[in-house]
KEZA-555930 format. One record per residue (C-alpha): residue in one letter; x, y, z. Coordinates in pm, whole numbers, padded with zeros to 5 digits, always signed. Example, Ala and Ser with C-alpha at 12.3 -4.5 7.8 and 13.67 -1.06 7.14 Angstrom:
2
A+01230-00450+00780
S+01367-00106+00714
END
This chain:
115
M+10022+07238+11116
K+10117+07411+11409
K+10461+07563+11399
L+10557+07631+11752
L+10765+07930+11803
I+10991+07881+12098
A+11307+08058+11953
P+11187+08411+11955
V+11087+08365+12366
A+11385+08202+12433
V+11636+08432+12292
A+11424+08750+12495
A+11421+08543+12799
L+11783+08486+12803
A+11817+08887+12709
G+11670+08946+12990
F+11282+09048+12862
V+10994+08999+13049
P+10670+09039+12919
S+10418+09231+13125
A+10006+09209+13110
S+10020+09604+13037
G+10183+09469+12695
T+10508+09681+12791
A+10837+09424+12779
T+11092+09534+13067
V+11453+09467+13057
Q+11546+09329+13419
N+11850+09395+13574
D+11989+09372+13947
D+11896+09750+14039
M+11662+09899+13761
T+11382+09818+13566
T+11408+10054+13229
V+11116+10033+13004
A+11281+09877+12647
A+10926+09917+12400
T+10603+10047+12438
A+10273+09913+12325
K+10154+10270+12257
C+10352+10585+12198
K+10243+10975+12138
S+10526+11080+11894
L+10701+11454+12036
T+10954+11579+11782
A+11176+11812+11912
L+11131+12189+11768
S+11468+12296+11851
N+11839+12115+11920
V+11683+12102+12392
N+11882+11915+12681
V+11711+11622+12841
R+11761+11603+13221
K+11723+11414+13501
S+11468+11605+13657
A+11200+11850+13552
S+11445+12134+13653
T+11703+12406+13520
K+11934+12318+13772
S+11877+11915+13667
T+12179+11701+13527
V+12235+11677+13118
L+12139+11334+13024
R+12166+11361+12605
L+12086+11640+12382
W+11749+11587+12205
Y+11822+11750+11823
K+11578+11942+11666
G+11366+11736+11394
T+11416+11412+11561
K+11161+11207+11736
G+11085+11125+12095
C+10809+10963+12242
D+10574+11166+12518
I+10576+10979+12899
K+10358+11242+13089
G+10332+11629+13139
V+10497+11726+13484
D+10491+12040+13659
G+10833+12111+13787
G+11085+12422+13792
S+11029+12755+13610
Y+11228+12767+13282
K+11334+13134+13084
N+11400+13150+12697
A+11357+12805+12598
C+11260+12784+12213
G+11151+13149+12228
I+10854+13122+12577
K+11053+13401+12777
S+10883+13193+13155
Y+10739+12894+13199
H+10748+12635+13395
Y+10566+12303+13213
W+10775+12009+13146
R+10724+11680+12956
K+10910+11340+13031
V+10989+11226+12770
N+11202+10912+12687
Y+11466+10983+12384
R+11679+10713+12198
G+11645+10483+12516
T+11679+10785+12742
V+11455+10949+13029
G+11423+11218+13100
Y+11269+11587+13100
V+11205+11900+12830
P+11019+12181+12815
N+10701+12137+12720
V+10773+12452+12470
C+11042+12263+12325
V+10859+11987+12163
K+10532+11924+11934
Y+10327+11607+11903
S+10399+11505+11530
END
């Protein structure tokens, strides 16, 4: 006897979650699509408290604070604006695009490590 699992699909559809072929579920709003769940996450740990920024620049808006020792997901590396005295490094320009607790933004590459 087969059991039909219609309820979870119906609940997901009502909540606005739409599965895709890539294994990623997205939430669709009127003006944006946000990644809600990703099948593969390269886990990162913050080496100190670090600002998650809107773009890869120290002049960019701070979206939230990523607390030391907590984990987030790596999306990709990007070359961006220079930063100084970040996490013990005098000067560097490489950033990580990350997802930290639902906020997607950029952090200095030297302030996170793969975990």
